[in-house]
TILOMI-731368 format. One line per 3 residues: their letters; for each residue x, y, z of N, C-alpha, C. Coordinates in steps of 0.2 Angstrom, whole numbers. Example, Ala and Ser with C-alpha at 12.3 -4.5 7.8 and 13.67 -1.06 7.14 Angstrom:
AS) 66 -28 39 62 -22 39 66 -16 39 | 64 -11 35 68 -5 36 64 0 39
This chain:
XXX) 345 -29 11 338 -29 9 335 -22 7 | 334 -19 4 330 -14 -1 323 -13 3 | 322 -9 3 313 -8 6 311 -11 2
XXX) 309 -10 -6 305 -11 -9 306 -18 -9 | 312 -20 -11 311 -29 -10 309 -30 -6 | 312 -28 0 309 -29 9 301 -31 6
XXX) 298 -29 5 288 -29 5 286 -32 0 | 290 -34 -6 288 -36 -10 288 -44 -9 | 296 -45 -5 294 -52 -3 288 -54 3
XXX) 287 -50 7 284 -51 11 276 -53 8 | 274 -48 4 270 -49 0 266 -53 -3 | 272 -56 -6 273 -64 -10 273 -69 -6
XXX) 274 -69 1 277 -75 6 268 -75 10 | 265 -68 10 257 -67 12 254 -72 6 | 255 -69 2 247 -71 -3 249 -79 -6
XXX) 255 -81 -6 258 -89 -7 253 -93 -1 | 256 -89 6 252 -93 12 247 -95 11 | 242 -88 8 235 -90 8 233 -93 6
XXX) 238 -95 -1 233 -100 -7 236 -106 -5 | 240 -109 1 244 -112 3 239 -115 7 | 233 -110 12 228 -110 16 221 -113 12
XXX) 221 -109 8 214 -110 4 215 -116 0 | 220 -118 -2 220 -126 -5 219 -131 1 | 222 -130 6 218 -135 12 212 -135 15
XXX) 206 -128 9 201 -129 14 198 -131 8 | 199 -131 3 194 -132 -4 197 -139 -4 | 202 -145 -4 203 -151 -4 200 -155 3
XXX) 198 -150 10 191 -154 13 187 -153 11 | 186 -148 7 177 -146 8 176 -155 0 | 182 -154 -4 180 -160 -8 180 -167 -5
XXX) 182 -166 0 183 -174 4 177 -176 8 | 173 -168 10 168 -168 14 166 -166 20 | 171 -162 20 170 -157 26 171 -151 22
XXX) 164 -146 25 167 -139 22 166 -132 29 | 170 -136 34 171 -132 43 174 -125 38 | 180 -125 33 183 -120 32 180 -114 28
XXX) 174 -115 25 167 -113 20 164 -109 24 | 159 -112 29 157 -110 34 159 -103 36 | 168 -105 39 170 -100 45 174 -94 38
XXX) 172 -97 32 174 -90 27 180 -88 27 | 182 -96 25 191 -94 24 194 -97 16 | 188 -99 12 188 -102 8 189 -95 2
XXX) 196 -90 5 194 -83 1 202 -81 0 | 203 -77 -8 211 -73 -7 210 -67 -1 | 205 -67 0 208 -60 5 212 -62 11
XXX) 218 -58 11 223 -61 15 220 -58 23 | 216 -56 23 213 -53 30 210 -60 34 | 207 -62 34 204 -69 39 210 -74 38
XXX) 215 -72 35 220 -80 35 228 -77 40 | 227 -71 44 233 -66 44 233 -70 53 | 238 -72 55 241 -72 62 245 -69 63
XXX) 244 -69 68 248 -61 70 255 -63 74 | 257 -68 75 265 -72 75 267 -72 68 | 262 -78 65 267 -83 59 266 -77 53
XXX) 263 -73 53 262 -67 46 263 -60 50 | 266 -58 55 268 -52 56 274 -53 58 | 274 -54 66 279 -53 72 284 -58 68
XXX) 284 -66 66 290 -68 65 295 -62 60 | 290 -64 54 292 -61 48 298 -53 48 | 293 -51 52 296 -44 54 304 -45 61
XXX) 303 -49 64 311 -53 65 316 -53 63 | 314 -59 60 317 -63 54 320 -57 51 | 319 -53 47 319 -47 42 322 -40 46
XXX) 324 -43 54 328 -35 57 335 -35 53 | 339 -41 53 347 -39 52 348 -36 45 | 342 -38 40 344 -35 34 343 -29 35
XXX) 341 -24 39 341 -17 41 349 -14 44 | 352 -19 44 358 -18 48 363 -22 42 | 361 -23 34 368 -24 32 367 -32 32
XXX) 365 -35 36 365 -43 35 360 -47 32 | 361 -55 32 356 -55 30 350 -59 33 | 345 -59 29 339 -59 32 336 -66 30
XXX) 330 -70 32 328 -75 33 320 -72 34 | 317 -74 28 309 -73 27 306 -78 24 | 302 -80 32 299 -89 33 292 -87 39
XXX) 286 -88 35 282 -87 40 275 -91 39 | 268 -90 43 266 -93 38 257 -90 41 | 252 -91 38 245 -89 39 241 -94 45
XXX) 236 -92 45 232 -95 49 229 -102 49 | 232 -106 52 226 -115 50 220 -113 46 | 218 -116 42 211 -115 40 207 -123 43
XXX) 202 -121 46 201 -126 51 195 -130 49 | 195 -136 48 193 -142 47 191 -149 51 | 186 -151 49 185 -157 54 184 -163 51
XXX) 190 -168 55 193 -173 50 188 -178 52 | 181 -179 55 178 -182 57 173 -181 51 | 173 -176 46 169 -177 40 172 -180 32
XXX) 178 -180 36 179 -182 26 179 -190 28 | 178 -190 21 175 -197 17 181 -204 20 | 186 -201 19 192 -207 22 193 -204 26
XXX) 192 -209 31 195 -205 38 205 -205 41 | 206 -211 35 213 -212 38 218 -210 32 | 217 -209 27 222 -203 23 219 -196 19
XXX) 209 -196 21 208 -190 21 214 -184 22 | 214 -186 33 221 -178 33 225 -178 30 | 229 -183 27 236 -182 23 234 -179 18
XXX) 229 -181 13 227 -178 8 224 -169 9 | 224 -169 13 220 -161 15 228 -157 17 | 233 -160 21 238 -157 23 243 -156 16
XXX) 242 -162 12 248 -160 6 246 -156 2 | 238 -153 0 235 -149 -4 240 -143 -3 | 244 -142 3 244 -134 5 252 -134 0
XXX) 254 -138 2 263 -139 -3 262 -140 -10 | 258 -144 -10 256 -142 -19 255 -139 -22 | 250 -136 -20 249 -127 -20 253 -124 -22
XXX) 259 -123 -18 266 -117 -19 270 -122 -25 | 270 -128 -25 275 -131 -29 271 -130 -37 | 264 -130 -37 262 -128 -43 264 -121 -46
XXX) 264 -116 -42 264 -109 -41 270 -107 -44 | 278 -112 -40 282 -112 -40 287 -114 -50 | 280 -119 -51 282 -123 -57 280 -116 -64
XXX) 276 -113 -61 271 -110 -66 278 -103 -68 | 278 -100 -63 283 -96 -63 291 -98 -66 | 293 -103 -62 299 -104 -64 299 -110 -72
XXX) 295 -110 -76 295 -112 -81 296 -108 -85 | 292 -101 -82 294 -96 -87 301 -94 -87 | 305 -94 -81 312 -92 -82 314 -97 -88
XXX) 314 -106 -84 317 -110 -88 318 -114 -95 | 310 -107 -98 310 -107 -104 307 -100 -109 | 311 -95 -106 310 -89 -106 305 -87 -109
XXX) 299 -86 -106 291 -84 -107 289 -79 -105 | 296 -74 -107 296 -66 -102 298 -65 -108 | 293 -56 -110 296 -53 -116 302 -51 -115
XXX) 307 -51 -121 315 -49 -121 315 -42 -116 | 311 -39 -116 314 -32 -114 315 -32 -107 | 311 -37 -103 313 -39 -96 318 -41 -94
XXX) 320 -45 -98 327 -51 -98 331 -51 -94 | 333 -45 -95 340 -42 -90 339 -34 -89 | 330 -37 -82 330 -30 -75 328 -34 -70
XXX) 327 -31 -66 327 -34 -59 321 -37 -60 | 316 -39 -65 308 -41 -68 310 -49 -65 | 314 -50 -70 316 -58 -68 319 -61 -60
XXX) 321 -58 -59 325 -57 -53 317 -56 -46 | 313 -55 -48 307 -55 -46 300 -61 -45 | 304 -62 -51 300 -71 -54 303 -74 -49
XXX) 313 -74 -48 315 -81 -46 314 -81 -39 | 310 -73 -36 310 -72 -28 302 -79 -26 | 297 -76 -32 292 -79 -30 293 -88 -32
XXX) 295 -90 -35 299 -96 -34 301 -101 -30 | 304 -96 -29 311 -97 -19 305 -97 -15 | 301 -93 -14 295 -90 -9 293 -99 -6
XXX) 289 -99 -16 285 -105 -14 289 -110 -13 | 294 -113 -16 297 -119 -15 298 -119 -9 | 301 -115 -3 301 -113 3 297 -116 8
XXX) 291 -112 5 283 -115 9 284 -123 9 | 285 -124 3 282 -132 3 286 -137 6 | 295 -134 5 297 -140 9 298 -138 16
XXX) 297 -133 20 297 -130 24 291 -135 30 | 284 -132 27 278 -136 27 279 -142 27 | 283 -146 26 284 -155 25 287 -156 29
XXX) 290 -151 34 295 -154 41 289 -158 47 | 289 -163 45 286 -168 52 286 -164 57 | 283 -159 58 283 -156 66 276 -152 68
XXX) 272 -156 70 266 -150 70 266 -143 72 | 261 -140 70 257 -142 68 257 -140 58 | 264 -141 54 264 -142 48 262 -148 46
XXX) 263 -147 39 259 -151 35 262 -158 34 | 270 -157 37 270 -164 38 270 -169 41 | 269 -166 47 265 -170 53 258 -174 51
XXX) 255 -174 49 250 -177 46 249 -182 43 | 256 -181 38 259 -187 33 262 -193 40 | 264 -191 44 270 -192 47 267 -200 50
XXX) 259 -195 55 257 -199 59 251 -205 54 | 252 -201 47 245 -209 45 250 -214 40 | 256 -213 40 262 -216 38 264 -223 45
XXX) 266 -219 49 268 -221 58 263 -229 59 | 265 -235 63 259 -236 67 258 -235 72 | 252 -237 76 247 -235 79 252 -235 85
XXX) 256 -240 88 260 -241 92 264 -233 94 | 266 -230 89 269 -223 89 267 -217 91 | 259 -217 90 252 -214 93 256 -206 98
XXX) 261 -211 102 262 -208 107 267 -201 106 | 273 -203 99 275 -199 98 272 -189 94 | 265 -193 90 261 -186 89 260 -183 93
XXX) 256 -188 102 254 -181 106 262 -179 109 | 266 -184 109 273 -176 111 273 -173 107 | 276 -171 99 275 -167 94 271 -162 96
XXX) 262 -165 96 260 -162 99 260 -154 103 | 261 -157 108 263 -154 115 269 -150 114 | 272 -150 110 279 -146 112 280 -143 101
XXX) 274 -143 98 277 -142 91 278 -137 92 | 276 -130 94 280 -124 92 284 -122 95 | 285 -125 99 293 -123 103 299 -127 98
XXX) 297 -134 96 303 -136 91 303 -135 83 | 294 -130 85 297 -126 76 300 -119 76 | 300 -118 82 306 -109 84 310 -112 84
XXX) 313 -116 86 321 -122 85 323 -121 79 | 318 -124 75 321 -126 70 321 -120 65 | 317 -116 65 319 -111 63 324 -107 65
XXX) 328 -104 68 332 -102 71 340 -107 71 | 338 -113 72 345 -119 72 344 -122 68 | 340 -125 64 339 -129 60 339 -129 52
XXX) 335 -122 53 333 -121 44 339 -122 39 | 344 -122 41 348 -121 37 349 -130 33 | 344 -133 35 345 -142 32 341 -141 29
XXX) 334 -138 26 333 -137 22 333 -134 16 | 337 -127 16 341 -125 10 344 -129 3 | 348 -134 6 349 -137 -1 344 -141 -4
XXX) 338 -143 -1 331 -146 -5 328 -139 -8 | 327 -133 -7 326 -128 -10 329 -126 -16 | 334 -127 -14 341 -126 -22 340 -132 -25
XXX) 339 -136 -26 340 -140 -29 333 -139 -32 | 325 -140 -29 320 -141 -34 321 -134 -39 | 323 -127 -36 326 -121 -39 326 -125 -45
XXX) 333 -127 -46 339 -128 -52 332 -135 -56 | 331 -137 -52 327 -143 -55 320 -140 -60 | 318 -134 -59 312 -133 -63 314 -125 -65
XXX) 318 -121 -64 322 -115 -69 327 -118 -73 | 331 -120 -71 336 -124 -75 344 -118 -74 | 341 -115 -64 345 -108 -65 348 -110 -56
XXX) 354 -108 -55 356 -107 -48 352 -101 -46 | 350 -101 -38 347 -94 -36 354 -92 -32 | 353 -86 -34 359 -82 -33 360 -79 -25
X) 359 -85 -21 364 -82 -15 365 -89 -10
């Protein structure tokens, strides 16, 4: 991976993750909780959202193979936006709505740029340049964030939806996942990530009408 491309990917990942987190906070505020706003997290300034491990260390570790000619997996996350579920108007489904807002924001971003590719809403002078590849990367990263965050492992967004639909007798599962969630996420990233790649590729084709080039 060339240095310029690597920097571009990291920037897209960072700002897409920031939009993801701000969407959580805005949805929580709409549903009655202003915790994120009071914490100064309803901003697109990336600095308040940076997570040392998820935004810096993990992306750099996963990118190391690229500097030796190998494949690189670029994934990460921003610091979760705080919110208080007790303040939400809908106590049962409110947390799920807040959780889904992040992946939905990434799907919207992916669709916006992806439809540019599908309907060629790009100046003809740029169609045969790397510009088109950069647009495709934006689509891919946002789909990656959306699908990855829907994996039902705490603190990922999918776990909130899982807990909302499971019967109360399964509450023990939520507690167990929360206790070991961080370890399970790391195991999933390094050993199970390939399971969601076909889903991302399918969504990419559905939106853009093109196959992603790897």
